[in-house]
DRENDO-1510 file (C-alpha; in Angstrom, 1 decimal, always signed):
<recs>
REC; n; res; u; v; w
REC; 1; MET; +53.5; +60.4; +84.8 .
REC; 2; SER; +52.9; +56.7; +85.6 .
REC; 3; GLN; +55.2; +53.9; +84.6 .
REC; 4; LEU; +52.4; +52.3; +82.7 .
REC; 5; GLU; +52.1; +55.4; +80.5 .
REC; 6; LEU; +55.8; +55.2; +79.8 .
REC; 7; TYR; +55.3; +51.6; +78.8 .
REC; 8; PHE; +52.5; +52.6; +76.5 .
REC; 9; ASP; +54.6; +55.3; +75.0 .
REC; 10; LEU; +57.3; +52.8; +74.1 .
REC; 11; VAL; +55.1; +51.4; +71.4 .
REC; 12; PHE; +54.9; +54.8; +69.8 .
REC; 13; VAL; +58.7; +55.1; +70.0 .
REC; 14; TYR; +58.8; +52.0; +67.8 .
REC; 15; ALA; +56.0; +53.3; +65.6 .
REC; 16; ILE; +58.0; +56.5; +64.9 .
REC; 17; THR; +60.9; +54.3; +63.9 .
REC; 18; GLN; +58.7; +52.4; +61.6 .
REC; 19; VAL; +57.4; +55.7; +60.0 .
REC; 20; THR; +61.0; +56.8; +59.5 .
REC; 21; ASP; +61.9; +53.6; +57.8 .
REC; 22; LEU; +58.8; +53.9; +55.6 .
REC; 23; LEU; +59.9; +57.4; +54.7 .
REC; 24; GLY; +63.3; +56.2; +53.8 .
REC; 25; GLU; +62.2; +53.3; +51.6 .
REC; 26; GLN; +61.3; +55.4; +48.6 .
REC; 27; THR; +62.1; +59.1; +48.7 .
REC; 28; THR; +59.1; +60.2; +46.6 .
REC; 29; ALA; +56.5; +62.9; +47.2 .
REC; 30; LYS; +53.8; +60.1; +47.4 .
REC; 31; ASN; +55.7; +58.2; +50.0 .
REC; 32; VAL; +56.3; +61.3; +52.0 .
REC; 33; LEU; +52.6; +62.1; +52.0 .
REC; 34; ARG; +51.8; +58.5; +53.1 .
REC; 35; ALA; +54.4; +58.7; +55.9 .
REC; 36; VAL; +52.8; +62.0; +57.1 .
REC; 37; LEU; +49.3; +60.3; +57.0 .
REC; 38; VAL; +50.5; +57.3; +59.0 .
REC; 39; LEU; +52.2; +59.5; +61.5 .
REC; 40; SER; +49.1; +61.7; +61.9 .
REC; 41; VAL; +46.9; +58.7; +62.5 .
REC; 42; LEU; +49.3; +57.3; +65.1 .
REC; 43; TRP; +49.6; +60.7; +66.8 .
REC; 44; TRP; +45.8; +61.0; +67.1 .
REC; 45; ALA; +45.6; +57.6; +68.7 .
REC; 46; TRP; +48.3; +58.6; +71.2 .
REC; 47; VAL; +46.8; +62.0; +71.9 .
REC; 48; GLY; +43.5; +60.4; +73.1 .
REC; 49; TYR; +45.3; +58.4; +75.8 .
REC; 50; ALA; +47.2; +61.5; +76.9 .
REC; 51; TRP; +43.8; +63.1; +77.7 .
REC; 52; LEU; +42.6; +59.9; +79.3 .
REC; 53; GLY; +45.6; +59.5; +81.5 .
REC; 54; ASN; +45.1; +63.1; +82.7 .
REC; 55; VAL; +41.6; +62.4; +83.9 .
REC; 56; VAL; +42.1; +59.1; +85.6 .
REC; 57; ARG; +45.1; +57.1; +86.8 .
REC; 58; ALA; +46.3; +54.9; +84.0 .
REC; 59; ASP; +47.8; +52.2; +86.3 .
REC; 60; GLU; +44.7; +51.6; +88.5 .
REC; 61; GLY; +41.7; +49.3; +88.2 .
REC; 62; ILE; +40.1; +48.5; +84.9 .
REC; 63; VAL; +42.0; +51.4; +83.2 .
REC; 64; ARG; +45.2; +49.4; +83.7 .
REC; 65; ILE; +43.7; +46.5; +81.8 .
REC; 66; ALA; +42.5; +48.8; +79.1 .
REC; 67; MET; +46.0; +50.4; +78.8 .
REC; 68; PHE; +47.6; +47.0; +78.3 .
REC; 69; ALA; +44.9; +46.1; +75.7 .
REC; 70; ALA; +45.5; +49.4; +73.9 .
REC; 71; THR; +49.2; +48.9; +74.0 .
REC; 72; ALA; +48.8; +45.5; +72.3 .
REC; 73; ALA; +46.5; +47.0; +69.6 .
REC; 74; ALA; +49.0; +49.8; +69.1 .
REC; 75; PHE; +51.9; +47.4; +68.7 .
REC; 76; ILE; +50.1; +45.3; +66.1 .
REC; 77; THR; +49.2; +48.5; +64.3 .
REC; 78; ALA; +52.9; +49.7; +64.4 .
REC; 79; LEU; +54.0; +46.3; +63.1 .
REC; 80; THR; +51.9; +46.7; +60.0 .
REC; 81; ILE; +53.1; +50.3; +59.1 .
REC; 82; PRO; +55.2; +49.0; +56.2 .
REC; 83; GLU; +52.0; +47.4; +54.8 .
REC; 84; ALA; +49.6; +50.2; +55.8 .
REC; 85; PHE; +49.1; +51.1; +52.1 .
REC; 86; ASP; +50.6; +48.3; +50.0 .
REC; 87; ASP; +50.0; +44.8; +51.2 .
REC; 88; LEU; +53.0; +42.5; +51.0 .
REC; 89; PRO; +52.7; +39.0; +49.4 .
REC; 90; GLY; +51.5; +36.3; +51.8 .
REC; 91; GLY; +49.9; +36.5; +55.2 .
REC; 92; LEU; +47.0; +38.7; +56.2 .
REC; 93; SER; +46.1; +42.0; +54.5 .
REC; 94; GLY; +48.4; +44.7; +55.9 .
REC; 95; PRO; +46.0; +47.6; +55.3 .
REC; 96; VAL; +43.1; +45.7; +56.9 .
REC; 97; VAL; +45.1; +44.8; +60.0 .
REC; 98; PHE; +46.3; +48.3; +60.4 .
REC; 99; ALA; +42.8; +49.7; +60.1 .
REC; 100; LEU; +41.4; +47.1; +62.6 .
REC; 101; GLY; +44.3; +47.8; +65.0 .
REC; 102; TYR; +43.5; +51.5; +64.9 .
REC; 103; PHE; +39.8; +50.8; +65.4 .
REC; 104; CYS; +40.6; +48.8; +68.5 .
REC; 105; ILE; +42.8; +51.6; +70.0 .
REC; 106; ARG; +40.0; +54.1; +69.5 .
REC; 107; ALA; +37.2; +51.8; +70.7 .
REC; 108; ILE; +39.1; +51.1; +74.0 .
REC; 109; HIS; +39.6; +54.8; +74.4 .
REC; 110; ILE; +36.0; +55.6; +73.9 .
REC; 111; ALA; +34.9; +52.8; +76.3 .
REC; 112; MET; +37.2; +54.1; +79.0 .
REC; 113; PHE; +36.0; +57.7; +78.7 .
REC; 114; TRP; +32.4; +56.5; +78.7 .
REC; 115; LEU; +32.9; +54.6; +82.0 .
REC; 116; ILE; +34.8; +57.4; +83.8 .
REC; 117; SER; +32.2; +60.0; +82.7 .
REC; 118; GLY; +29.4; +58.2; +84.4 .
REC; 119; SER; +29.3; +60.6; +87.4 .
REC; 120; ASP; +30.3; +63.7; +85.3 .
REC; 121; ALA; +27.4; +64.9; +83.2 .
REC; 122; GLN; +29.4; +67.5; +81.3 .
REC; 123; LEU; +32.1; +65.1; +80.4 .
REC; 124; ARG; +29.6; +62.5; +79.3 .
REC; 125; ARG; +27.9; +65.1; +77.0 .
REC; 126; GLN; +31.4; +65.9; +75.6 .
REC; 127; VAL; +32.1; +62.3; +74.9 .
REC; 128; ILE; +28.8; +61.9; +73.1 .
REC; 129; ARG; +29.5; +64.9; +70.9 .
REC; 130; TRP; +32.9; +63.6; +70.1 .
REC; 131; VAL; +32.0; +60.0; +69.3 .
REC; 132; PRO; +30.7; +60.7; +65.7 .
REC; 133; SER; +34.1; +62.0; +64.6 .
REC; 134; VAL; +35.8; +58.9; +65.9 .
REC; 135; VAL; +33.3; +56.7; +64.1 .
REC; 136; ILE; +33.7; +58.6; +60.8 .
REC; 137; GLY; +37.5; +58.5; +61.0 .
REC; 138; THR; +37.8; +54.8; +61.8 .
REC; 139; VAL; +35.1; +53.7; +59.3 .
REC; 140; VAL; +36.6; +55.7; +56.5 .
REC; 141; LEU; +40.0; +54.2; +57.3 .
REC; 142; LEU; +38.5; +50.7; +57.2 .
REC; 143; ILE; +37.0; +51.5; +53.8 .
REC; 144; ALA; +40.4; +52.8; +52.6 .
REC; 145; SER; +41.9; +49.4; +53.5 .
REC; 146; GLN; +39.8; +47.9; +50.6 .
REC; 147; THR; +41.2; +50.3; +48.0 .
REC; 148; SER; +44.5; +51.2; +46.5 .
REC; 149; GLY; +46.5; +54.0; +44.9 .
REC; 150; TRP; +45.4; +57.6; +45.1 .
REC; 151; VAL; +41.9; +56.6; +46.1 .
REC; 152; GLN; +43.3; +54.9; +49.2 .
REC; 153; THR; +45.5; +57.9; +50.0 .
REC; 154; LEU; +42.5; +60.3; +49.6 .
REC; 155; LEU; +40.4; +58.2; +51.9 .
REC; 156; TRP; +43.1; +58.3; +54.5 .
REC; 157; ALA; +43.2; +62.1; +54.3 .
REC; 158; LEU; +39.4; +62.3; +54.6 .
REC; 159; ALA; +39.5; +60.0; +57.6 .
REC; 160; LEU; +42.0; +62.3; +59.3 .
REC; 161; VAL; +40.1; +65.5; +58.3 .
REC; 162; GLY; +36.9; +64.0; +59.7 .
REC; 163; ASP; +38.5; +63.0; +63.0 .
REC; 164; TYR; +40.5; +66.1; +63.6 .
REC; 165; LEU; +37.8; +68.6; +62.6 .
REC; 166; GLY; +35.2; +66.6; +64.6 .
REC; 167; THR; +37.4; +66.9; +67.7 .
REC; 168; LEU; +37.9; +70.7; +67.0 .
REC; 169; PHE; +34.1; +71.4; +66.7 .
REC; 170; ALA; +33.0; +68.9; +69.4 .
REC; 171; GLY; +33.4; +71.5; +72.1 .
REC; 172; GLU; +35.5; +72.3; +75.2 .
REC; 173; GLY; +33.8; +70.1; +77.8 .
REC; 174; TRP; +36.8; +67.9; +78.5 .
REC; 175; ARG; +38.7; +67.7; +81.8 .
REC; 176; LEU; +42.3; +68.5; +82.5 .
REC; 177; ARG; +43.2; +67.5; +86.0 .
REC; 178; SER; +47.0; +68.1; +85.8 .
REC; 179; PRO; +48.4; +70.7; +83.3 .
REC; 180; GLY; +51.9; +69.8; +84.3 .
REC; 181; HIS; +51.3; +66.1; +83.5 .
REC; 182; PHE; +49.8; +66.9; +80.2 .
REC; 183; ALA; +52.7; +69.1; +79.2 .
REC; 184; GLU; +55.2; +66.5; +80.3 .
REC; 185; ARG; +53.6; +63.8; +78.2 .
REC; 186; HIS; +53.8; +65.9; +75.1 .
REC; 187; GLY; +57.3; +67.0; +75.9 .
REC; 188; LEU; +58.4; +63.4; +76.2 .
REC; 189; MET; +57.1; +62.7; +72.7 .
REC; 190; VAL; +59.2; +65.6; +71.3 .
REC; 191; ILE; +62.2; +64.0; +73.0 .
REC; 192; VAL; +61.4; +60.7; +71.5 .
REC; 193; ALA; +61.2; +62.2; +68.0 .
REC; 194; ILE; +64.5; +64.1; +68.5 .
REC; 195; GLY; +66.0; +60.8; +69.7 .
REC; 196; GLU; +64.9; +59.2; +66.5 .
REC; 197; SER; +66.9; +61.9; +64.6 .
REC; 198; ILE; +70.0; +60.9; +66.6 .
REC; 199; VAL; +69.3; +57.2; +65.8 .
REC; 200; SER; +69.1; +58.1; +62.1 .
REC; 201; ILE; +72.6; +59.5; +62.2 .
REC; 202; GLY; +74.0; +56.3; +63.6 .
REC; 203; VAL; +71.9; +54.0; +61.3 .
REC; 204; GLY; +73.0; +56.0; +58.3 .
REC; 205; VAL; +76.7; +55.0; +58.8 .
REC; 206; ALA; +76.4; +51.9; +60.9 .
REC; 207; HIS; +77.6; +49.7; +58.0 .
REC; 208; LEU; +80.4; +52.1; +57.0 .
REC; 209; PRO; +84.0; +52.4; +58.3 .
REC; 210; ILE; +84.5; +55.4; +60.5 .
REC; 211; SER; +86.2; +58.4; +58.8 .
REC; 212; TRP; +86.7; +62.1; +59.4 .
REC; 213; PRO; +83.8; +63.1; +57.1 .
REC; 214; ILE; +81.5; +60.8; +59.1 .
REC; 215; ILE; +82.7; +62.3; +62.4 .
REC; 216; VAL; +82.2; +65.8; +61.2 .
REC; 217; ALA; +78.8; +65.2; +59.7 .
REC; 218; SER; +77.7; +63.3; +62.8 .
REC; 219; LEU; +78.7; +66.1; +65.0 .
REC; 220; LEU; +76.8; +68.6; +62.8 .
REC; 221; GLY; +73.8; +66.4; +62.8 .
REC; 222; LEU; +74.0; +66.0; +66.6 .
REC; 223; THR; +74.2; +69.8; +66.9 .
REC; 224; VAL; +71.1; +70.2; +64.8 .
REC; 225; SER; +69.2; +67.8; +67.1 .
REC; 226; GLY; +70.6; +69.5; +70.2 .
REC; 227; LEU; +69.6; +73.0; +69.0 .
REC; 228; MET; +66.1; +71.7; +68.1 .
REC; 229; TRP; +65.9; +70.4; +71.7 .
REC; 230; TRP; +67.1; +73.8; +73.0 .
REC; 231; ALA; +64.5; +75.7; +70.9 .
REC; 232; TYR; +61.7; +73.7; +72.6 .
REC; 233; PHE; +62.8; +73.0; +76.1 .
REC; 234; ASP; +64.9; +76.0; +77.1 .
REC; 235; THR; +62.0; +78.4; +77.5 .
REC; 236; ALA; +59.2; +77.8; +75.0 .
REC; 237; SER; +57.8; +74.7; +76.6 .
REC; 238; LEU; +58.1; +76.3; +80.1 .
REC; 239; ALA; +56.2; +79.4; +79.0 .
REC; 240; ILE; +53.5; +77.5; +77.4 .
REC; 241; GLU; +53.1; +75.1; +80.4 .
REC; 242; GLN; +52.8; +78.1; +82.7 .
REC; 243; GLU; +50.0; +79.6; +80.6 .
REC; 244; LEU; +48.3; +76.2; +80.5 .
REC; 245; GLY; +48.5; +75.9; +84.3 .
REC; 246; SER; +47.2; +79.5; +85.0 .
REC; 247; ALA; +44.3; +79.2; +82.5 .
REC; 248; GLU; +40.9; +78.1; +83.6 .
REC; 249; GLY; +37.7; +76.6; +82.1 .
REC; 250; GLN; +37.3; +76.6; +78.3 .
REC; 251; ARG; +40.5; +78.6; +77.7 .
REC; 252; GLN; +42.6; +75.9; +79.4 .
REC; 253; ILE; +40.9; +73.1; +77.3 .
REC; 254; LYS; +41.5; +75.2; +74.1 .
REC; 255; LEU; +45.1; +75.6; +75.0 .
REC; 256; ALA; +45.6; +71.9; +75.7 .
REC; 257; ARG; +43.8; +70.9; +72.4 .
REC; 258; ASN; +45.2; +73.5; +70.0 .
REC; 259; VAL; +48.7; +74.0; +71.4 .
REC; 260; TYR; +49.4; +70.4; +72.4 .
REC; 261; SER; +47.1; +68.0; +70.6 .
REC; 262; PHE; +47.1; +69.9; +67.3 .
REC; 263; GLY; +50.2; +72.1; +67.5 .
REC; 264; HIS; +52.7; +69.4; +68.5 .
REC; 265; LEU; +51.9; +67.2; +65.5 .
REC; 266; PRO; +53.8; +69.5; +63.0 .
REC; 267; MET; +56.8; +69.4; +65.4 .
REC; 268; ILE; +56.9; +65.6; +65.3 .
REC; 269; ILE; +56.4; +65.5; +61.5 .
REC; 270; GLY; +59.2; +68.1; +61.1 .
REC; 271; ILE; +61.6; +66.1; +63.3 .
REC; 272; VAL; +60.9; +62.9; +61.4 .
REC; 273; GLY; +61.7; +64.7; +58.2 .
REC; 274; VAL; +65.0; +65.9; +59.6 .
REC; 275; SER; +65.7; +62.3; +60.5 .
REC; 276; LEU; +65.5; +61.3; +56.9 .
REC; 277; GLY; +67.7; +64.2; +55.8 .
REC; 278; LEU; +70.4; +63.5; +58.3 .
REC; 279; ALA; +70.5; +59.8; +57.4 .
REC; 280; ASP; +71.0; +60.7; +53.8 .
REC; 281; VAL; +73.7; +63.3; +54.5 .
REC; 282; LEU; +75.6; +60.7; +56.5 .
REC; 283; ASN; +75.3; +58.2; +53.7 .
REC; 284; TYR; +76.5; +60.8; +51.2 .
REC; 285; VAL; +79.6; +61.7; +53.1 .
REC; 286; GLY; +80.5; +58.2; +54.3 .
REC; 287; ASN; +79.7; +55.9; +51.4 .
REC; 288; ALA; +82.6; +56.5; +49.0 .
REC; 289; HIS; +81.4; +53.7; +46.7 .
REC; 290; LEU; +78.2; +55.5; +45.9 .
REC; 291; HIS; +78.9; +59.2; +46.5 .
REC; 292; SER; +81.8; +61.6; +46.6 .
REC; 293; LEU; +82.3; +64.4; +49.2 .
REC; 294; THR; +81.3; +66.9; +46.5 .
REC; 295; ASP; +77.9; +65.4; +45.8 .
REC; 296; ALA; +75.0; +67.6; +46.8 .
REC; 297; LEU; +71.9; +66.6; +48.8 .
REC; 298; TYR; +68.9; +67.3; +46.6 .
REC; 299; GLY; +65.2; +66.5; +46.1 .
REC; 300; ILE; +63.0; +65.0; +48.8 .
REC; 301; PRO; +65.8; +64.4; +51.3 .
REC; 302; LEU; +67.0; +68.0; +51.1 .
REC; 303; PHE; +63.4; +69.2; +51.4 .
REC; 304; CYS; +62.8; +67.0; +54.4 .
REC; 305; LEU; +66.0; +68.2; +56.1 .
REC; 306; TYR; +65.5; +71.9; +55.6 .
REC; 307; GLY; +61.7; +71.9; +55.5 .
REC; 308; GLY; +61.6; +69.7; +58.6 .
REC; 309; VAL; +63.5; +72.2; +60.6 .
REC; 310; ALA; +61.4; +75.1; +59.2 .
REC; 311; LEU; +58.1; +73.2; +60.0 .
REC; 312; TYR; +59.4; +72.5; +63.5 .
REC; 313; LEU; +60.2; +76.1; +64.2 .
REC; 314; ALA; +56.9; +77.3; +62.6 .
REC; 315; ALA; +55.0; +75.0; +65.0 .
REC; 316; LEU; +57.0; +76.4; +67.9 .
REC; 317; VAL; +56.1; +80.0; +66.8 .
REC; 318; PHE; +52.4; +79.1; +66.5 .
REC; 319; THR; +52.1; +77.3; +69.8 .
REC; 320; LYS; +53.9; +80.0; +71.8 .
REC; 321; TRP; +51.9; +82.8; +70.1 .
REC; 322; TYR; +48.6; +81.0; +70.7 .
REC; 323; ALA; +49.5; +80.4; +74.4 .
REC; 324; THR; +51.2; +83.6; +75.3 .
REC; 325; GLY; +50.6; +86.1; +72.5 .
REC; 326; ALA; +54.3; +86.5; +71.9 .
REC; 327; VAL; +55.4; +86.6; +68.2 .
REC; 328; GLY; +58.7; +84.9; +67.7 .
REC; 329; THR; +60.0; +87.3; +65.0 .
REC; 330; ASN; +63.6; +85.9; +65.3 .
REC; 331; ARG; +62.3; +82.4; +64.6 .
REC; 332; ILE; +60.2; +83.6; +61.7 .
REC; 333; ALA; +63.4; +85.2; +60.3 .
REC; 334; ALA; +65.2; +81.9; +60.7 .
REC; 335; ILE; +62.4; +80.0; +58.9 .
REC; 336; VAL; +62.6; +82.4; +56.0 .
REC; 337; ALA; +66.4; +82.1; +55.9 .
REC; 338; ILE; +66.2; +78.3; +55.9 .
REC; 339; LEU; +63.7; +78.2; +53.0 .
REC; 340; VAL; +65.5; +80.8; +51.0 .
REC; 341; LEU; +68.8; +78.9; +51.3 .
REC; 342; ILE; +67.4; +75.6; +50.0 .
REC; 343; PRO; +68.5; +76.3; +46.4 .
REC; 344; LEU; +72.0; +77.1; +47.6 .
REC; 345; ALA; +72.2; +74.0; +49.7 .
REC; 346; ALA; +71.1; +72.0; +46.7 .
REC; 347; ALA; +74.2; +73.3; +44.8 .
REC; 348; LEU; +76.7; +72.6; +47.5 .
REC; 349; PRO; +78.1; +69.4; +48.9 .
REC; 350; ALA; +75.8; +67.6; +51.3 .
REC; 351; MET; +78.2; +68.3; +54.2 .
REC; 352; ALA; +78.2; +72.1; +53.4 .
REC; 353; GLY; +74.4; +72.1; +53.2 .
REC; 354; LEU; +74.2; +70.5; +56.6 .
REC; 355; GLY; +76.7; +73.0; +57.9 .
REC; 356; ILE; +74.6; +76.0; +56.7 .
REC; 357; LEU; +71.5; +74.6; +58.5 .
REC; 358; THR; +73.6; +74.1; +61.6 .
REC; 359; ALA; +74.9; +77.7; +61.4 .
REC; 360; ILE; +71.4; +79.2; +61.1 .
REC; 361; LEU; +70.2; +77.3; +64.1 .
REC; 362; THR; +73.3; +78.2; +66.1 .
REC; 363; ILE; +72.8; +81.9; +65.3 .
REC; 364; LEU; +69.2; +81.7; +66.2 .
REC; 365; ILE; +69.7; +80.1; +69.6 .
REC; 366; ALA; +72.7; +82.2; +70.5 .
REC; 367; HIS; +70.8; +85.4; +69.6 .
REC; 368; GLU; +67.8; +84.3; +71.7 .
REC; 369; THR; +70.0; +83.4; +74.7 .
REC; 370; VAL; +71.7; +86.7; +74.7 .
REC; 371; ARG; +68.9; +89.1; +73.7 .
REC; 372; TYR; +66.2; +87.5; +75.9 .
REC; 373; ASP; +68.5; +86.7; +78.9 .
REC; 374; ALA; +66.3; +88.5; +81.4 .
REC; 375; THR; +63.0; +87.0; +80.1 .
REC; 376; ARG; +64.7; +83.6; +80.0 .
REC; 377; ALA; +65.8; +83.8; +83.6 .
REC; 378; GLU; +62.3; +84.9; +84.7 .
REC; 379; ILE; +60.6; +82.0; +82.9 .
REC; 380; ARG; +63.1; +79.4; +84.2 .
REC; 381; GLY; +63.0; +81.0; +87.6 .
REC; 382; GLN; +59.2; +80.6; +87.8 .
REC; 383; ARG; +59.7; +76.9; +86.9 .
REC; 384; ASP; +62.4; +76.4; +89.6 .
</recs>
């Protein structure tokens, strides 16, 4: 991975932070939907450059200039996330600036793929088949910037559907020069998102005096983040990367697209949801002026916390099954347990609710570590 790609990714670190802030402003179903839409748009912009950087060096020649230009466009887009739907008084139109920034990111991406495919007829045909979906997505998003309310939200959804489905049906004529590099880029974004969940723990209590409830809740939240990391990086990501590396032709492209480009988005969404839930739990247990230790976490924050972990595990189950054919029955059982216990968590103090979630993840990871010790050693041994 080049240093310029890391520089480019830093903008998306900031963008994820902005999405988390947007999600926390108003904990309503409408705002959650909007946060998911924004995150999905940003993810698709980032995914394009993950493919580009795998075909050609991102820090050489004209591609370097293009990467800096795309970074600038992505940063302006990230700045306008709080206004992506509702324009703030004064200044430029936030929704329009967001849409134009996204258009610039995609236009630069298309231009670079067009240039580098000049001597590769198959890749050039693939780019031509793919361009219509990009045009549809960006144009509909520009139209959405001129609307408001549910019409605007619906147009955002249509833009994403057009872009994502267009990519799915455009074919498998892409190039993947380095499977390890591709897997590493996506793994880095998972770490970035998990890091945001840790930041949320600190932000949730930064203005409060330290106390034992804060310490305990922080450690529980950190344990949840650590176990989510473990669930991905201990063996799952390695097994999938090995399958990607050994695959050839269209199967390799399908794995890269469906497992990484598509399959990793629910992971990121789930982690961002967990971030909101953790921040609220810490606020509940630490802010004695607004809450007591017996107050329960409920509604959207509770759904984001428990549902976020469930969605993250579900995405892991899907990606590993798609790549290797292995069905993670133990993880499916953990997902069912998490969803079934949401009503119980809503009736208990917020700290207890977080404790239950931590216990489920701890049991899951401990069970996997012991039961699949030989398989784990084999997978990690192949990587070493």
